[in-house]
C-alpha positions in Angstrom: 289.1 73.7 -53.2 288.5 73.0 -57.1 290.1 75.0 -59.7 288.0 75.1 -62.9 289.8 76.1 -66.1 288.1 76.7 -69.7 290.0 77.4 -72.7 287.9 78.5 -75.7 288.9 78.5 -79.3 286.8 81.3 -81.7 285.1 79.3 -84.6 286.8 80.0 -88.0 286.2 83.2 -89.3 285.3 85.0 -86.0 287.5 87.5 -84.2 287.2 89.5 -80.9 286.0 92.5 -83.1 282.8 90.5 -83.9 279.7 91.7 -81.8 279.0 88.2 -80.5 282.4 87.5 -79.4 282.7 90.7 -77.5 279.1 90.0 -75.9 280.5 86.3 -75.2 283.7 88.0 -73.7 281.8 90.5 -71.5 279.6 88.0 -70.1 282.4 85.7 -69.1 284.1 88.7 -67.3 281.0 89.5 -65.2 280.5 85.8 -64.2 282.9 86.5 -61.5 280.7 89.2 -60.3 277.5 87.4 -60.5 278.0 84.1 -59.4 278.0 83.9 -55.9 280.1 80.6 -54.9 283.1 81.6 -56.8 286.0 82.2 -54.5 288.3 83.5 -57.6 287.6 84.4 -61.1 289.9 85.6 -64.2 288.9 85.7 -67.5 291.1 87.1 -70.6 292.3 86.8 -73.9 295.4 84.6 -74.7 298.3 86.6 -75.8 300.2 83.7 -77.3 299.8 83.4 -81.1 301.3 80.0 -81.3 299.3 77.8 -83.6 297.8 75.3 -80.7 296.7 78.1 -78.6 293.4 79.0 -77.6 292.2 82.4 -77.8 290.5 83.0 -74.2 290.5 81.5 -71.0 288.4 81.6 -67.7 289.7 80.5 -64.2 287.5 80.0 -61.5 288.1 78.7 -57.9 285.3 77.1 -55.7 285.2 75.8 -52.3 284.3 72.1 -53.3 282.1 69.6 -55.6 278.9 71.0 -54.4 279.9 74.8 -55.2 281.1 73.5 -58.5 278.0 72.0 -59.4 276.0 75.2 -58.0 278.3 77.3 -60.5 277.6 75.2 -63.3 273.8 75.6 -63.0 273.6 78.9 -61.8 271.3 80.8 -64.5 274.0 83.7 -65.4 276.4 81.3 -65.9 274.1 79.3 -68.2 273.7 82.4 -70.2 277.4 82.9 -70.5 277.5 79.5 -71.8 274.9 80.2 -74.7 277.1 83.1 -75.7 280.0 81.2 -76.2 278.5 78.2 -77.6 277.3 80.3 -80.6 281.2 81.5 -81.3 283.5 79.0 -79.9 284.3 75.5 -79.1 286.2 74.7 -75.5 287.7 72.3 -73.4 287.6 72.0 -69.3 289.8 71.0 -66.9 288.8 70.9 -63.0 291.4 70.3 -60.8 291.7 69.8 -56.8 293.7 71.8 -54.8 
């Protein structure tokens, strides 16, 4: 199993009230329903307000490297990436379980 974690930092001047950010958030929430290789999916706003904190996180679980590759190139996932690209920067980690 591979756990895929992405932390998003909203671009300066943007907030969750911005329509583009809300769209990206809604798409991230839908990834879990639309990408069939995901065994688990969680998406949500970070509740911490510490200066180093990121704003939003997604956590997914796939069964292995082949499914991680399928997830990465899934058309809906690619749309979600484009939505986030316009409003944030992010970091990722993929860890074996």
